C-alpha positions as a LaTeX table, in Angstrom:
\begin{tabular}{lrrr}
\hline
Residue & $x$ (\AA) & $y$ (\AA) & $z$ (\AA) \\
\hline
Met1 & 126.97 & $-89.26$ & $-23.80$ \\
Val2 & 129.41 & $-90.16$ & $-26.35$ \\
Lys3 & 128.54 & $-89.07$ & $-29.89$ \\
Asn4 & 131.29 & $-90.88$ & $-31.69$ \\
Lys5 & 132.12 & $-94.35$ & $-30.28$ \\
Gly6 & 135.59 & $-95.16$ & $-30.82$ \\
Gly7 & 136.77 & $-91.49$ & $-30.65$ \\
Tyr8 & 139.94 & $-90.97$ & $-28.71$ \\
Val9 & 141.67 & $-88.67$ & $-26.17$ \\
Pro10 & 145.45 & $-88.60$ & $-25.61$ \\
Phe11 & 146.71 & $-90.83$ & $-22.68$ \\
Tyr12 & 147.42 & $-87.61$ & $-20.80$ \\
His13 & 144.34 & $-85.36$ & $-21.45$ \\
Gln14 & 144.35 & $-83.41$ & $-18.11$ \\
Ser15 & 145.63 & $-80.32$ & $-20.09$ \\
Leu16 & 142.56 & $-80.50$ & $-22.54$ \\
Leu17 & 140.24 & $-80.83$ & $-19.55$ \\
Thr18 & 142.01 & $-77.98$ & $-17.77$ \\
Gln19 & 141.31 & $-75.84$ & $-20.80$ \\
Leu20 & 137.76 & $-76.87$ & $-20.81$ \\
Thr21 & 137.28 & $-76.26$ & $-16.96$ \\
Asp22 & 138.90 & $-72.83$ & $-17.26$ \\
Ser23 & 136.59 & $-71.66$ & $-19.98$ \\
Leu24 & 133.48 & $-72.94$ & $-18.10$ \\
Leu25 & 134.57 & $-71.23$ & $-14.92$ \\
Ala26 & 135.85 & $-67.95$ & $-16.57$ \\
Gly27 & 134.64 & $-64.95$ & $-14.43$ \\
Ser28 & 133.36 & $-66.88$ & $-11.52$ \\
Lys29 & 133.84 & $-64.92$ & $-8.58$ \\
Glu30 & 134.26 & $-67.79$ & $-6.25$ \\
Val31 & 137.29 & $-69.01$ & $-8.34$ \\
Glu32 & 138.73 & $-65.55$ & $-8.44$ \\
Gln33 & 138.45 & $-65.77$ & $-4.65$ \\
Asn34 & 140.74 & $-68.85$ & $-4.58$ \\
Ala35 & 138.05 & $-71.45$ & $-4.24$ \\
Glu36 & 139.45 & $-74.91$ & $-4.51$ \\
Tyr37 & 138.28 & $-77.35$ & $-6.95$ \\
Asn38 & 139.42 & $-80.72$ & $-8.63$ \\
Phe39 & 138.54 & $-83.15$ & $-11.42$ \\
Ser40 & 139.41 & $-86.53$ & $-12.70$ \\
Gly41 & 140.33 & $-87.80$ & $-16.06$ \\
Leu42 & 137.38 & $-89.03$ & $-18.41$ \\
Lys43 & 136.35 & $-92.50$ & $-17.23$ \\
Gly44 & 134.57 & $-95.17$ & $-19.51$ \\
Gln45 & 135.35 & $-98.37$ & $-21.46$ \\
Thr46 & 138.40 & $-97.79$ & $-23.30$ \\
Lys47 & 140.85 & $-99.47$ & $-25.69$ \\
Val48 & 144.51 & $-98.39$ & $-26.01$ \\
Ser49 & 145.95 & $-97.57$ & $-29.31$ \\
Lys50 & 148.89 & $-95.45$ & $-30.43$ \\
Asn51 & 146.51 & $-92.46$ & $-30.60$ \\
Gly52 & 145.47 & $-92.76$ & $-27.00$ \\
Leu53 & 142.47 & $-94.06$ & $-25.38$ \\
His54 & 139.47 & $-94.86$ & $-27.41$ \\
Phe55 & 136.08 & $-94.86$ & $-25.83$ \\
Tyr56 & 133.65 & $-97.54$ & $-26.69$ \\
Ser57 & 131.08 & $-97.14$ & $-24.15$ \\
Ser58 & 127.98 & $-94.89$ & $-24.66$ \\
Arg59 & 128.77 & $-92.67$ & $-21.95$ \\
Ala60 & 131.97 & $-91.13$ & $-20.39$ \\
Thr61 & 132.14 & $-89.86$ & $-16.86$ \\
Leu62 & 134.04 & $-86.93$ & $-15.53$ \\
Val63 & 134.08 & $-86.33$ & $-11.51$ \\
Phe64 & 134.26 & $-82.73$ & $-10.43$ \\
Ser65 & 134.67 & $-81.62$ & $-6.98$ \\
Ser66 & 134.87 & $-78.55$ & $-4.82$ \\
Gln67 & 133.81 & $-77.35$ & $-1.29$ \\
Ser68 & 131.96 & $-74.43$ & $-3.04$ \\
Val69 & 128.47 & $-75.22$ & $-4.25$ \\
Glu70 & 128.67 & $-71.94$ & $-6.37$ \\
Val71 & 131.80 & $-73.23$ & $-8.30$ \\
Ile72 & 130.05 & $-76.55$ & $-9.06$ \\
Asp73 & 126.90 & $-74.99$ & $-10.22$ \\
Thr74 & 128.53 & $-72.57$ & $-12.39$ \\
Phe75 & 130.60 & $-75.33$ & $-13.94$ \\
Leu76 & 127.45 & $-77.45$ & $-14.53$ \\
Gln77 & 125.39 & $-74.49$ & $-15.88$ \\
His78 & 128.03 & $-73.40$ & $-18.48$ \\
Leu79 & 128.66 & $-77.04$ & $-19.44$ \\
Phe80 & 125.14 & $-77.74$ & $-20.11$ \\
Glu81 & 124.52 & $-74.52$ & $-21.85$ \\
Arg82 & 127.31 & $-75.28$ & $-24.31$ \\
Gly83 & 125.39 & $-78.55$ & $-25.21$ \\
Glu84 & 128.28 & $-80.26$ & $-26.95$ \\
Ile85 & 132.13 & $-80.48$ & $-26.24$ \\
Glu86 & 135.12 & $-81.98$ & $-27.66$ \\
Val87 & 138.06 & $-83.32$ & $-25.69$ \\
Gly88 & 140.66 & $-84.57$ & $-28.15$ \\
Asn89 & 138.83 & $-86.36$ & $-30.94$ \\
Leu90 & 136.18 & $-87.28$ & $-28.53$ \\
Gln91 & 132.74 & $-85.75$ & $-29.07$ \\
Leu92 & 130.51 & $-85.47$ & $-25.79$ \\
Val93 & 127.14 & $-84.24$ & $-24.89$ \\
Pro94 & 126.32 & $-83.50$ & $-21.21$ \\
Glu95 & 123.52 & $-85.70$ & $-20.28$ \\
Ser96 & 123.18 & $-86.25$ & $-16.45$ \\
Val97 & 124.57 & $-85.62$ & $-13.02$ \\
Glu98 & 124.92 & $-87.35$ & $-9.72$ \\
Lys99 & 126.28 & $-86.67$ & $-6.43$ \\
Glu100 & 128.62 & $-88.80$ & $-4.43$ \\
Gln101 & 127.59 & $-89.19$ & $-0.74$ \\
Pro102 & 130.64 & $-88.30$ & 1.46 \\
Pro103 & 132.20 & $-91.15$ & 3.27 \\
Val104 & 132.73 & $-91.31$ & 7.03 \\
Phe105 & 136.08 & $-89.68$ & 7.80 \\
Gln106 & 138.14 & $-91.05$ & 10.70 \\
Glu107 & 141.76 & $-91.09$ & 11.68 \\
Glu108 & 142.56 & $-93.69$ & 8.78 \\
Leu109 & 141.49 & $-93.51$ & 5.14 \\
Lys110 & 142.20 & $-95.97$ & 2.64 \\
Cys111 & 142.66 & $-94.20$ & $-0.61$ \\
Val112 & 143.31 & $-94.86$ & $-4.34$ \\
Cys113 & 144.74 & $-92.22$ & $-6.85$ \\
Ile114 & 142.19 & $-91.56$ & $-9.78$ \\
Ser115 & 144.45 & $-88.76$ & $-11.05$ \\
Pro116 & 148.33 & $-88.30$ & $-10.32$ \\
Ile117 & 149.24 & $-86.63$ & $-7.05$ \\
Val118 & 151.98 & $-83.96$ & $-7.38$ \\
Ala119 & 153.97 & $-83.49$ & $-4.18$ \\
Val120 & 156.13 & $-80.60$ & $-5.12$ \\
Asp121 & 155.53 & $-77.25$ & $-6.70$ \\
Pro122 & 158.14 & $-76.64$ & $-9.44$ \\
Ile123 & 158.14 & $-72.83$ & $-9.04$ \\
Ala124 & 159.02 & $-73.19$ & $-5.23$ \\
Asn125 & 161.26 & $-75.95$ & $-5.43$ \\
Asp126 & 162.70 & $-76.75$ & $-9.03$ \\
Phe127 & 165.23 & $-79.24$ & $-7.58$ \\
Tyr128 & 162.65 & $-81.62$ & $-6.18$ \\
Ala129 & 159.76 & $-81.00$ & $-8.95$ \\
Lys130 & 160.98 & $-83.96$ & $-11.29$ \\
Lys131 & 162.95 & $-85.90$ & $-8.67$ \\
Phe132 & 161.63 & $-89.17$ & $-7.67$ \\
Ile133 & 160.76 & $-89.18$ & $-3.98$ \\
Ser134 & 159.67 & $-92.59$ & $-2.66$ \\
Pro135 & 156.15 & $-92.40$ & $-1.21$ \\
Asp136 & 157.23 & $-94.48$ & 1.89 \\
Thr137 & 159.54 & $-91.62$ & 3.08 \\
Asp138 & 158.91 & $-88.98$ & 5.35 \\
Thr139 & 159.87 & $-86.48$ & 2.80 \\
Phe140 & 157.06 & $-87.36$ & 0.61 \\
Ser141 & 154.58 & $-87.11$ & 3.44 \\
Asp142 & 156.06 & $-83.78$ & 4.59 \\
Phe143 & 155.77 & $-82.18$ & 1.13 \\
Leu144 & 152.13 & $-83.16$ & 0.94 \\
Tyr145 & 151.43 & $-82.08$ & 4.65 \\
Glu146 & 152.78 & $-78.60$ & 3.74 \\
Ser147 & 150.97 & $-78.27$ & 0.45 \\
Thr148 & 147.55 & $-79.30$ & 2.27 \\
Met149 & 148.04 & $-77.12$ & 5.33 \\
Met150 & 148.81 & $-74.11$ & 2.82 \\
Arg151 & 145.74 & $-74.90$ & 0.82 \\
Met152 & 143.55 & $-75.30$ & 3.72 \\
Glu153 & 144.75 & $-71.99$ & 5.14 \\
Arg154 & 144.14 & $-70.20$ & 1.80 \\
Ser155 & 140.66 & $-71.53$ & 1.58 \\
Gly156 & 139.72 & $-69.33$ & 4.55 \\
Arg157 & 137.47 & $-72.19$ & 6.00 \\
Phe158 & 139.88 & $-72.83$ & 8.90 \\
Thr159 & 141.28 & $-70.86$ & 11.76 \\
Ala160 & 144.99 & $-70.68$ & 12.75 \\
Asp161 & 144.28 & $-72.81$ & 15.79 \\
Gln162 & 142.58 & $-75.48$ & 13.66 \\
Ile163 & 145.46 & $-75.56$ & 11.33 \\
Ala164 & 147.81 & $-75.87$ & 13.96 \\
Ser165 & 146.01 & $-78.74$ & 15.60 \\
Phe166 & 146.37 & $-80.72$ & 12.27 \\
Tyr167 & 149.71 & $-81.79$ & 12.90 \\
Arg168 & 149.33 & $-85.56$ & 12.43 \\
Phe169 & 149.65 & $-86.53$ & 8.83 \\
Gln170 & 151.26 & $-89.64$ & 7.31 \\
Ile171 & 150.87 & $-91.31$ & 4.03 \\
Ile172 & 151.57 & $-95.14$ & 4.05 \\
Pro173 & 151.63 & $-96.60$ & 0.57 \\
Asp174 & 150.62 & $-100.07$ & $-0.39$ \\
Lys175 & 153.90 & $-101.89$ & $-0.34$ \\
Thr176 & 152.42 & $-104.95$ & $-2.21$ \\
Tyr177 & 151.20 & $-102.95$ & $-5.18$ \\
Leu178 & 154.39 & $-101.06$ & $-5.27$ \\
Gln179 & 156.24 & $-104.29$ & $-5.43$ \\
Lys180 & 154.02 & $-105.73$ & $-8.18$ \\
Ile181 & 154.40 & $-102.52$ & $-10.19$ \\
Lys182 & 158.37 & $-102.97$ & $-9.88$ \\
Glu183 & 158.22 & $-106.64$ & $-10.72$ \\
Gly184 & 156.21 & $-105.86$ & $-13.76$ \\
Asp185 & 158.56 & $-103.16$ & $-14.85$ \\
Lys186 & 155.74 & $-100.56$ & $-14.76$ \\
Lys187 & 155.72 & $-97.20$ & $-13.40$ \\
Phe188 & 153.54 & $-95.37$ & $-10.93$ \\
Ala189 & 155.49 & $-92.15$ & $-11.13$ \\
Arg190 & 155.74 & $-90.22$ & $-14.36$ \\
Ile191 & 156.60 & $-86.80$ & $-15.76$ \\
Tyr192 & 153.89 & $-84.49$ & $-16.80$ \\
Pro193 & 153.95 & $-81.07$ & $-18.63$ \\
Ile194 & 151.91 & $-78.44$ & $-17.37$ \\
Glu195 & 151.72 & $-74.70$ & $-18.11$ \\
Glu196 & 151.20 & $-72.02$ & $-15.21$ \\
Asn197 & 150.80 & $-68.33$ & $-15.89$ \\
Gly198 & 152.21 & $-68.84$ & $-19.44$ \\
Val199 & 155.49 & $-70.87$ & $-18.28$ \\
Arg200 & 155.90 & $-74.38$ & $-19.15$ \\
His201 & 156.92 & $-76.84$ & $-16.36$ \\
Glu202 & 157.69 & $-80.49$ & $-16.01$ \\
Ile203 & 156.25 & $-82.16$ & $-12.81$ \\
Arg204 & 156.12 & $-85.57$ & $-11.37$ \\
Gly205 & 152.84 & $-87.24$ & $-10.63$ \\
Tyr206 & 152.36 & $-90.24$ & $-8.44$ \\
Thr207 & 149.42 & $-92.94$ & $-8.69$ \\
Phe208 & 149.12 & $-95.55$ & $-6.17$ \\
Pro209 & 146.99 & $-96.95$ & $-3.22$ \\
Phe210 & 147.78 & $-95.62$ & 0.20 \\
Val211 & 146.54 & $-95.13$ & 3.72 \\
Leu212 & 146.20 & $-91.69$ & 5.02 \\
Tyr213 & 146.57 & $-90.87$ & 8.75 \\
Ser214 & 145.17 & $-87.65$ & 9.62 \\
Ala215 & 142.33 & $-85.59$ & 11.15 \\
Pro216 & 138.92 & $-85.97$ & 9.59 \\
Glu217 & 138.87 & $-82.56$ & 8.57 \\
Val218 & 141.95 & $-82.94$ & 6.67 \\
Gln219 & 140.75 & $-86.02$ & 4.81 \\
Gln220 & 137.47 & $-84.33$ & 4.07 \\
Phe221 & 139.32 & $-81.48$ & 2.38 \\
Ile222 & 141.57 & $-83.70$ & 0.49 \\
Phe223 & 138.70 & $-85.74$ & $-0.65$ \\
Glu224 & 136.78 & $-82.73$ & $-1.95$ \\
Cys225 & 139.72 & $-80.58$ & $-3.19$ \\
Gly226 & 142.34 & $-83.01$ & $-4.06$ \\
Met227 & 145.85 & $-83.73$ & $-2.66$ \\
Gly228 & 148.98 & $-81.91$ & $-3.52$ \\
Tyr229 & 149.52 & $-79.18$ & $-6.12$ \\
Phe230 & 147.71 & $-78.31$ & $-9.26$ \\
Ser231 & 144.30 & $-79.73$ & $-8.26$ \\
Asn232 & 142.80 & $-76.95$ & $-10.47$ \\
Lys233 & 144.53 & $-78.76$ & $-13.42$ \\
Gly234 & 143.11 & $-82.10$ & $-12.70$ \\
Phe235 & 145.83 & $-83.60$ & $-10.43$ \\
Gly236 & 145.59 & $-85.18$ & $-7.10$ \\
Met237 & 142.01 & $-86.59$ & $-7.04$ \\
Ile238 & 141.61 & $-89.61$ & $-4.74$ \\
Asp239 & 138.81 & $-91.94$ & $-4.02$ \\
Ile240 & 138.02 & $-94.40$ & $-1.05$ \\
Ile241 & 139.02 & $-98.05$ & $-1.44$ \\
Asn242 & 136.13 & $-100.40$ & $-1.15$ \\
Ala243 & 133.64 & $-97.74$ & $-1.01$ \\
Asp244 & 129.93 & $-98.74$ & $-1.48$ \\
Leu245 & 129.22 & $-96.86$ & $-4.72$ \\
Val246 & 125.58 & $-97.56$ & $-4.93$ \\
Arg247 & 125.10 & $-96.17$ & $-1.37$ \\
Arg248 & 127.21 & $-93.19$ & $-1.95$ \\
Thr249 & 125.55 & $-91.63$ & $-5.07$ \\
Glu250 & 122.27 & $-89.90$ & $-5.50$ \\
Pro251 & 120.50 & $-87.54$ & $-8.13$ \\
Tyr252 & 121.90 & $-84.01$ & $-8.09$ \\
His253 & 119.75 & $-81.06$ & $-9.12$ \\
Phe254 & 120.92 & $-77.53$ & $-9.80$ \\
Glu255 & 118.87 & $-74.46$ & $-10.64$ \\
Arg256 & 118.88 & $-74.38$ & $-14.41$ \\
His257 & 118.96 & $-78.14$ & $-15.39$ \\
Pro258 & 117.41 & $-80.82$ & $-13.33$ \\
Met259 & 119.64 & $-83.96$ & $-13.86$ \\
Ser260 & 119.45 & $-87.72$ & $-12.65$ \\
Val261 & 122.41 & $-90.07$ & $-13.03$ \\
Asn262 & 125.32 & $-91.75$ & $-14.66$ \\
Ser263 & 127.46 & $-89.44$ & $-16.83$ \\
Phe264 & 128.77 & $-86.80$ & $-14.52$ \\
Asp265 & 129.74 & $-86.94$ & $-10.84$ \\
Lys266 & 130.16 & $-84.20$ & $-8.33$ \\
Arg267 & 131.46 & $-83.97$ & $-4.87$ \\
Asn268 & 130.92 & $-81.10$ & $-2.32$ \\
\hline
\end{tabular}
């Protein structure tokens, strides 16, 4: 629930949400064991000003996702225990939770970014970290394929044989969308600042609709854990184009706080 309608957050507020998430998950054994998680930016009825995004809806929604139920429940328990939080100038009170029902994963998945995708790790490849890479190139798909396989292997949920079998991976961007962005002199790829282990980096994030061709297991991992690098800092969250949102949501109850619907989404 939004306590101060008209309150605002910066346009780029993933760093503030990262600080909040880190504090809520501090000490979690699942997180310490490299459990993957991902989250969106705040969603609601907003207006743009020089200060950022002003929220005029009575509720703001955050989507939080992980393959680990323990990570999700730890996040929710600590969030509701806190009672009231501030993100930028916005004062929020956690009110309710709903769960998204997973889509049917096949060989082809039509996706839209709800937070920017980071294709390159600046620590491993400083040259490409800020360099624009066209999403319709094999280079772009190859970078994201490598990061996805690395994260899937690190999760411990897949065998070496399974990882080896996930060789089909291709991203096909919506060329009509990219052309409209170009004609409107707008951007779908921007530079974002992040901090990793006390070191500041600049990374390029991409936001555009695309079709992902891959094994269903890979699609599910990306849907639940995000695509690309820095998912635990709120990058790389995707959603499914033309999904039936009414059918795909249901009340979510966790041990300490039984909840109903509308102000918090989770995936697992």
